[in-house]
mmCIF file of the N, C-alpha and C atoms, coordinates in Angstrom:
data_MODEL
# 
_entry.id   MODEL 
# 
loop_
_atom_site.group_PDB 
_atom_site.id 
_atom_site.type_symbol 
_atom_site.label_atom_id 
_atom_site.label_alt_id 
_atom_site.label_comp_id 
_atom_site.label_asym_id 
_atom_site.label_entity_id 
_atom_site.label_seq_id 
_atom_site.pdbx_PDB_ins_code 
_atom_site.Cartn_x 
_atom_site.Cartn_y 
_atom_site.Cartn_z 
_atom_site.occupancy 
_atom_site.B_iso_or_equiv 
_atom_site.pdbx_formal_charge 
_atom_site.auth_seq_id 
_atom_site.auth_comp_id 
_atom_site.auth_asym_id 
_atom_site.auth_atom_id 
_atom_site.pdbx_PDB_model_num 
ATOM 1   N N  . MET A 1 1  ? 0.875  -1.540 0.091   1.00 0.00 ? 1  MET A N  1 
ATOM 2   C CA . MET A 1 1  ? 0.327  -0.169 -0.104  1.00 0.00 ? 1  MET A CA 1 
ATOM 3   C C  . MET A 1 1  ? 0.227  1.092  0.138   1.00 0.00 ? 1  MET A C  1 
ATOM 4   N N  . ASN A 1 2  ? 0.506  2.388  -1.261  1.00 0.00 ? 2  ASN A N  1 
ATOM 5   C CA . ASN A 1 2  ? 1.147  3.537  -0.793  1.00 0.00 ? 2  ASN A CA 1 
ATOM 6   C C  . ASN A 1 2  ? 0.648  4.387  0.558   1.00 0.00 ? 2  ASN A C  1 
ATOM 7   N N  . ASP A 1 3  ? 1.343  4.801  1.569   1.00 0.00 ? 3  ASP A N  1 
ATOM 8   C CA . ASP A 1 3  ? 0.482  5.621  2.436   1.00 0.00 ? 3  ASP A CA 1 
ATOM 9   C C  . ASP A 1 3  ? 1.984  6.854  3.076   1.00 0.00 ? 3  ASP A C  1 
ATOM 10  N N  . HIS A 1 4  ? 1.511  7.288  1.533   1.00 0.00 ? 4  HIS A N  1 
ATOM 11  C CA . HIS A 1 4  ? 1.884  8.640  0.928   1.00 0.00 ? 4  HIS A CA 1 
ATOM 12  C C  . HIS A 1 4  ? 1.366  9.457  0.052   1.00 0.00 ? 4  HIS A C  1 
ATOM 13  N N  . LYS A 1 5  ? 0.708  10.625 0.072   1.00 0.00 ? 5  LYS A N  1 
ATOM 14  C CA . LYS A 1 5  ? -0.197 11.540 -0.883  1.00 0.00 ? 5  LYS A CA 1 
ATOM 15  C C  . LYS A 1 5  ? 1.494  12.359 -1.625  1.00 0.00 ? 5  LYS A C  1 
ATOM 16  N N  . THR A 1 6  ? 1.118  12.653 -2.779  1.00 0.00 ? 6  THR A N  1 
ATOM 17  C CA . THR A 1 6  ? 1.647  12.979 -3.658  1.00 0.00 ? 6  THR A CA 1 
ATOM 18  C C  . THR A 1 6  ? 0.651  14.755 -4.111  1.00 0.00 ? 6  THR A C  1 
ATOM 19  N N  . ALA A 1 7  ? 1.746  15.647 -4.534  1.00 0.00 ? 7  ALA A N  1 
ATOM 20  C CA . ALA A 1 7  ? 1.289  17.156 -5.151  1.00 0.00 ? 7  ALA A CA 1 
ATOM 21  C C  . ALA A 1 7  ? 2.414  17.368 -5.761  1.00 0.00 ? 7  ALA A C  1 
ATOM 22  N N  . GLU A 1 8  ? 2.672  18.075 -7.128  1.00 0.00 ? 8  GLU A N  1 
ATOM 23  C CA . GLU A 1 8  ? 2.906  18.601 -8.395  1.00 0.00 ? 8  GLU A CA 1 
ATOM 24  C C  . GLU A 1 8  ? 3.292  20.091 -7.476  1.00 0.00 ? 8  GLU A C  1 
ATOM 25  N N  . HIS A 1 9  ? 4.794  20.871 -7.957  1.00 0.00 ? 9  HIS A N  1 
ATOM 26  C CA . HIS A 1 9  ? 5.293  21.882 -7.232  1.00 0.00 ? 9  HIS A CA 1 
ATOM 27  C C  . HIS A 1 9  ? 5.944  21.895 -8.974  1.00 0.00 ? 9  HIS A C  1 
ATOM 28  N N  . THR A 1 10 ? 6.177  23.582 -9.445  1.00 0.00 ? 10 THR A N  1 
ATOM 29  C CA . THR A 1 10 ? 6.257  23.597 -10.412 1.00 0.00 ? 10 THR A CA 1 
ATOM 30  C C  . THR A 1 10 ? 7.922  23.793 -10.428 1.00 0.00 ? 10 THR A C  1 
ATOM 31  N N  . ILE A 1 11 ? 8.851  23.794 -11.229 1.00 0.00 ? 11 ILE A N  1 
ATOM 32  C CA . ILE A 1 11 ? 10.248 23.606 -11.090 1.00 0.00 ? 11 ILE A CA 1 
ATOM 33  C C  . ILE A 1 11 ? 10.284 25.237 -11.782 1.00 0.00 ? 11 ILE A C  1 
ATOM 34  N N  . GLY A 1 12 ? 10.774 26.177 -10.712 1.00 0.00 ? 12 GLY A N  1 
ATOM 35  C CA . GLY A 1 12 ? 11.193 27.325 -11.060 1.00 0.00 ? 12 GLY A CA 1 
ATOM 36  C C  . GLY A 1 12 ? 12.772 27.185 -11.018 1.00 0.00 ? 12 GLY A C  1 
ATOM 37  N N  . ASP A 1 13 ? 13.145 27.930 -11.244 1.00 0.00 ? 13 ASP A N  1 
ATOM 38  C CA . ASP A 1 13 ? 14.946 28.752 -11.141 1.00 0.00 ? 13 ASP A CA 1 
ATOM 39  C C  . ASP A 1 13 ? 15.718 27.582 -10.912 1.00 0.00 ? 13 ASP A C  1 
ATOM 40  N N  . HIS A 1 14 ? 14.988 27.090 -9.423  1.00 0.00 ? 14 HIS A N  1 
ATOM 41  C CA . HIS A 1 14 ? 15.870 26.380 -8.436  1.00 0.00 ? 14 HIS A CA 1 
ATOM 42  C C  . HIS A 1 14 ? 16.180 24.983 -8.662  1.00 0.00 ? 14 HIS A C  1 
ATOM 43  N N  . LYS A 1 15 ? 16.468 23.934 -9.560  1.00 0.00 ? 15 LYS A N  1 
ATOM 44  C CA . LYS A 1 15 ? 16.668 22.636 -9.642  1.00 0.00 ? 15 LYS A CA 1 
ATOM 45  C C  . LYS A 1 15 ? 17.580 21.796 -8.316  1.00 0.00 ? 15 LYS A C  1 
ATOM 46  N N  . HIS A 1 16 ? 17.148 20.834 -8.051  1.00 0.00 ? 16 HIS A N  1 
ATOM 47  C CA . HIS A 1 16 ? 17.359 20.366 -6.472  1.00 0.00 ? 16 HIS A CA 1 
ATOM 48  C C  . HIS A 1 16 ? 18.761 19.291 -7.093  1.00 0.00 ? 16 HIS A C  1 
ATOM 49  N N  . GLY A 1 17 ? 19.562 19.617 -6.274  1.00 0.00 ? 17 GLY A N  1 
ATOM 50  C CA . GLY A 1 17 ? 20.620 17.927 -6.363  1.00 0.00 ? 17 GLY A CA 1 
ATOM 51  C C  . GLY A 1 17 ? 21.969 18.525 -6.223  1.00 0.00 ? 17 GLY A C  1 
ATOM 52  N N  . PRO A 1 18 ? 22.842 17.724 -5.957  1.00 0.00 ? 18 PRO A N  1 
ATOM 53  C CA . PRO A 1 18 ? 24.247 17.172 -5.085  1.00 0.00 ? 18 PRO A CA 1 
ATOM 54  C C  . PRO A 1 18 ? 24.382 18.395 -4.457  1.00 0.00 ? 18 PRO A C  1 
ATOM 55  N N  . ASP A 1 19 ? 24.383 20.189 -4.610  1.00 0.00 ? 19 ASP A N  1 
ATOM 56  C CA . ASP A 1 19 ? 24.962 20.950 -3.635  1.00 0.00 ? 19 ASP A CA 1 
ATOM 57  C C  . ASP A 1 19 ? 23.944 21.848 -3.483  1.00 0.00 ? 19 ASP A C  1 
ATOM 58  N N  . CYS A 1 20 ? 22.359 21.494 -4.177  1.00 0.00 ? 20 CYS A N  1 
ATOM 59  C CA . CYS A 1 20 ? 21.462 22.517 -3.798  1.00 0.00 ? 20 CYS A CA 1 
ATOM 60  C C  . CYS A 1 20 ? 21.182 23.203 -2.408  1.00 0.00 ? 20 CYS A C  1 
ATOM 61  N N  . GLY A 1 21 ? 21.878 22.565 -1.290  1.00 0.00 ? 21 GLY A N  1 
ATOM 62  C CA . GLY A 1 21 ? 21.647 23.474 -0.180  1.00 0.00 ? 21 GLY A CA 1 
ATOM 63  C C  . GLY A 1 21 ? 20.337 22.106 1.129   1.00 0.00 ? 21 GLY A C  1 
ATOM 64  N N  . HIS A 1 22 ? 19.816 21.427 0.338   1.00 0.00 ? 22 HIS A N  1 
ATOM 65  C CA . HIS A 1 22 ? 17.963 20.858 0.789   1.00 0.00 ? 22 HIS A CA 1 
ATOM 66  C C  . HIS A 1 22 ? 18.976 19.572 0.471   1.00 0.00 ? 22 HIS A C  1 
ATOM 67  N N  . GLU A 1 23 ? 18.643 19.096 1.979   1.00 0.00 ? 23 GLU A N  1 
ATOM 68  C CA . GLU A 1 23 ? 18.635 17.391 2.754   1.00 0.00 ? 23 GLU A CA 1 
ATOM 69  C C  . GLU A 1 23 ? 18.303 16.456 1.318   1.00 0.00 ? 23 GLU A C  1 
ATOM 70  N N  . ALA A 1 24 ? 19.601 15.513 1.065   1.00 0.00 ? 24 ALA A N  1 
ATOM 71  C CA . ALA A 1 24 ? 19.206 14.767 -0.088  1.00 0.00 ? 24 ALA A CA 1 
ATOM 72  C C  . ALA A 1 24 ? 18.451 13.438 1.489   1.00 0.00 ? 24 ALA A C  1 
ATOM 73  N N  . VAL A 1 25 ? 17.783 12.692 0.230   1.00 0.00 ? 25 VAL A N  1 
ATOM 74  C CA . VAL A 1 25 ? 17.437 11.260 1.311   1.00 0.00 ? 25 VAL A CA 1 
ATOM 75  C C  . VAL A 1 25 ? 17.202 10.385 -0.082  1.00 0.00 ? 25 VAL A C  1 
ATOM 76  N N  . GLU A 1 26 ? 17.652 9.371  0.396   1.00 0.00 ? 26 GLU A N  1 
ATOM 77  C CA . GLU A 1 26 ? 17.078 8.248  -0.812  1.00 0.00 ? 26 GLU A CA 1 
ATOM 78  C C  . GLU A 1 26 ? 16.087 7.802  -0.288  1.00 0.00 ? 26 GLU A C  1 
ATOM 79  N N  . HIS A 1 27 ? 14.827 7.424  -1.491  1.00 0.00 ? 27 HIS A N  1 
ATOM 80  C CA . HIS A 1 27 ? 13.600 7.209  -1.510  1.00 0.00 ? 27 HIS A CA 1 
ATOM 81  C C  . HIS A 1 27 ? 13.219 6.149  -2.939  1.00 0.00 ? 27 HIS A C  1 
ATOM 82  N N  . GLY A 1 28 ? 13.747 4.702  -2.414  1.00 0.00 ? 28 GLY A N  1 
ATOM 83  C CA . GLY A 1 28 ? 13.428 3.913  -3.626  1.00 0.00 ? 28 GLY A CA 1 
ATOM 84  C C  . GLY A 1 28 ? 14.318 4.313  -4.127  1.00 0.00 ? 28 GLY A C  1 
ATOM 85  N N  . ASP A 1 29 ? 14.426 3.762  -6.173  1.00 0.00 ? 29 ASP A N  1 
ATOM 86  C CA . ASP A 1 29 ? 14.744 4.064  -7.156  1.00 0.00 ? 29 ASP A CA 1 
ATOM 87  C C  . ASP A 1 29 ? 15.490 5.488  -7.057  1.00 0.00 ? 29 ASP A C  1 
ATOM 88  N N  . HIS A 1 30 ? 14.844 6.421  -6.614  1.00 0.00 ? 30 HIS A N  1 
ATOM 89  C CA . HIS A 1 30 ? 15.539 8.196  -6.546  1.00 0.00 ? 30 HIS A CA 1 
ATOM 90  C C  . HIS A 1 30 ? 16.125 8.376  -5.231  1.00 0.00 ? 30 HIS A C  1 
ATOM 91  N N  . VAL A 1 31 ? 16.171 10.045 -5.521  1.00 0.00 ? 31 VAL A N  1 
ATOM 92  C CA . VAL A 1 31 ? 16.495 10.492 -4.461  1.00 0.00 ? 31 VAL A CA 1 
ATOM 93  C C  . VAL A 1 31 ? 14.685 12.060 -4.258  1.00 0.00 ? 31 VAL A C  1 
ATOM 94  N N  . ASP A 1 32 ? 14.772 12.171 -2.682  1.00 0.00 ? 32 ASP A N  1 
ATOM 95  C CA . ASP A 1 32 ? 14.482 13.410 -2.742  1.00 0.00 ? 32 ASP A CA 1 
ATOM 96  C C  . ASP A 1 32 ? 15.154 14.492 -1.917  1.00 0.00 ? 32 ASP A C  1 
ATOM 97  N N  . TYR A 1 33 ? 14.812 15.911 -2.299  1.00 0.00 ? 33 TYR A N  1 
ATOM 98  C CA . TYR A 1 33 ? 15.014 16.683 -1.344  1.00 0.00 ? 33 TYR A CA 1 
ATOM 99  C C  . TYR A 1 33 ? 14.456 17.497 -0.619  1.00 0.00 ? 33 TYR A C  1 
ATOM 100 N N  . VAL A 1 34 ? 14.374 17.509 0.776   1.00 0.00 ? 34 VAL A N  1 
ATOM 101 C CA . VAL A 1 34 ? 13.746 18.568 2.125   1.00 0.00 ? 34 VAL A CA 1 
ATOM 102 C C  . VAL A 1 34 ? 13.546 19.477 1.713   1.00 0.00 ? 34 VAL A C  1 
ATOM 103 N N  . HIS A 1 35 ? 12.039 19.755 1.115   1.00 0.00 ? 35 HIS A N  1 
ATOM 104 C CA . HIS A 1 35 ? 12.392 21.553 0.787   1.00 0.00 ? 35 HIS A CA 1 
ATOM 105 C C  . HIS A 1 35 ? 10.958 22.173 1.701   1.00 0.00 ? 35 HIS A C  1 
ATOM 106 N N  . ASP A 1 36 ? 11.430 22.786 2.766   1.00 0.00 ? 36 ASP A N  1 
ATOM 107 C CA . ASP A 1 36 ? 10.020 23.738 3.646   1.00 0.00 ? 36 ASP A CA 1 
ATOM 108 C C  . ASP A 1 36 ? 9.072  22.526 4.435   1.00 0.00 ? 36 ASP A C  1 
ATOM 109 N N  . GLY A 1 37 ? 9.441  21.717 4.640   1.00 0.00 ? 37 GLY A N  1 
ATOM 110 C CA . GLY A 1 37 ? 9.178  20.415 5.409   1.00 0.00 ? 37 GLY A CA 1 
ATOM 111 C C  . GLY A 1 37 ? 8.702  19.161 4.856   1.00 0.00 ? 37 GLY A C  1 
ATOM 112 N N  . HIS A 1 38 ? 8.863  19.230 3.266   1.00 0.00 ? 38 HIS A N  1 
ATOM 113 C CA . HIS A 1 38 ? 8.168  18.251 2.701   1.00 0.00 ? 38 HIS A CA 1 
ATOM 114 C C  . HIS A 1 38 ? 9.335  17.593 1.437   1.00 0.00 ? 38 HIS A C  1 
ATOM 115 N N  . ARG A 1 39 ? 8.885  15.965 1.132   1.00 0.00 ? 39 ARG A N  1 
ATOM 116 C CA . ARG A 1 39 ? 10.106 15.599 0.710   1.00 0.00 ? 39 ARG A CA 1 
ATOM 117 C C  . ARG A 1 39 ? 9.939  15.832 -0.728  1.00 0.00 ? 39 ARG A C  1 
ATOM 118 N N  . HIS A 1 40 ? 10.965 16.712 -1.811  1.00 0.00 ? 40 HIS A N  1 
ATOM 119 C CA . HIS A 1 40 ? 10.005 16.316 -3.256  1.00 0.00 ? 40 HIS A CA 1 
ATOM 120 C C  . HIS A 1 40 ? 11.404 15.628 -4.032  1.00 0.00 ? 40 HIS A C  1 
ATOM 121 N N  . ALA A 1 41 ? 10.785 15.216 -5.223  1.00 0.00 ? 41 ALA A N  1 
ATOM 122 C CA . ALA A 1 41 ? 11.251 13.988 -6.412  1.00 0.00 ? 41 ALA A CA 1 
ATOM 123 C C  . ALA A 1 41 ? 10.813 14.621 -8.079  1.00 0.00 ? 41 ALA A C  1 
ATOM 124 N N  . GLU A 1 42 ? 11.947 14.882 -8.158  1.00 0.00 ? 42 GLU A N  1 
ATOM 125 C CA . GLU A 1 42 ? 11.991 15.537 -10.154 1.00 0.00 ? 42 GLU A CA 1 
ATOM 126 C C  . GLU A 1 42 ? 10.439 14.713 -10.921 1.00 0.00 ? 42 GLU A C  1 
ATOM 127 N N  . HIS A 1 43 ? 10.759 15.024 -11.396 1.00 0.00 ? 43 HIS A N  1 
ATOM 128 C CA . HIS A 1 43 ? 9.423  14.105 -12.932 1.00 0.00 ? 43 HIS A CA 1 
ATOM 129 C C  . HIS A 1 43 ? 9.021  14.847 -13.589 1.00 0.00 ? 43 HIS A C  1 
ATOM 130 N N  . GLU A 1 44 ? 9.480  15.021 -14.782 1.00 0.00 ? 44 GLU A N  1 
ATOM 131 C CA . GLU A 1 44 ? 8.958  15.403 -15.742 1.00 0.00 ? 44 GLU A CA 1 
ATOM 132 C C  . GLU A 1 44 ? 9.523  17.215 -15.592 1.00 0.00 ? 44 GLU A C  1 
ATOM 133 N N  . ASP A 1 45 ? 8.935  17.996 -15.813 1.00 0.00 ? 45 ASP A N  1 
ATOM 134 C CA . ASP A 1 45 ? 8.964  19.137 -15.861 1.00 0.00 ? 45 ASP A CA 1 
ATOM 135 C C  . ASP A 1 45 ? 7.904  20.314 -14.477 1.00 0.00 ? 45 ASP A C  1 
ATOM 136 N N  . HIS A 1 46 ? 8.322  19.039 -13.090 1.00 0.00 ? 46 HIS A N  1 
ATOM 137 C CA . HIS A 1 46 ? 7.432  19.371 -12.091 1.00 0.00 ? 46 HIS A CA 1 
ATOM 138 C C  . HIS A 1 46 ? 7.814  18.736 -10.864 1.00 0.00 ? 46 HIS A C  1 
ATOM 139 N N  . TYR A 1 47 ? 8.196  18.874 -9.431  1.00 0.00 ? 47 TYR A N  1 
ATOM 140 C CA . TYR A 1 47 ? 7.971  18.069 -8.524  1.00 0.00 ? 47 TYR A CA 1 
ATOM 141 C C  . TYR A 1 47 ? 7.575  17.503 -8.498  1.00 0.00 ? 47 TYR A C  1 
ATOM 142 N N  . ASP A 1 48 ? 6.952  15.921 -7.279  1.00 0.00 ? 48 ASP A N  1 
ATOM 143 C CA . ASP A 1 48 ? 6.364  14.771 -6.645  1.00 0.00 ? 48 ASP A CA 1 
ATOM 144 C C  . ASP A 1 48 ? 6.344  15.821 -5.660  1.00 0.00 ? 48 ASP A C  1 
ATOM 145 N N  . GLU A 1 49 ? 5.614  15.847 -4.422  1.00 0.00 ? 49 GLU A N  1 
ATOM 146 C CA . GLU A 1 49 ? 5.742  16.161 -3.194  1.00 0.00 ? 49 GLU A CA 1 
ATOM 147 C C  . GLU A 1 49 ? 5.467  14.350 -2.597  1.00 0.00 ? 49 GLU A C  1 
ATOM 148 N N  . HIS A 1 50 ? 6.482  14.395 -1.275  1.00 0.00 ? 50 HIS A N  1 
ATOM 149 C CA . HIS A 1 50 ? 5.883  12.532 -0.940  1.00 0.00 ? 50 HIS A CA 1 
ATOM 150 C C  . HIS A 1 50 ? 6.352  13.221 0.507   1.00 0.00 ? 50 HIS A C  1 
# 
């Protein structure tokens, strides 16, 4: 069962990555970045919120 909700956040000028300043968290087959208390995962032209 998937126990987390997702929402979309538009990618603006900021690009999450190893040197972006946000905490990186491994999440299955990708890395989420903690931003404003939410975990963001890049997906096409937006971020999914986990």
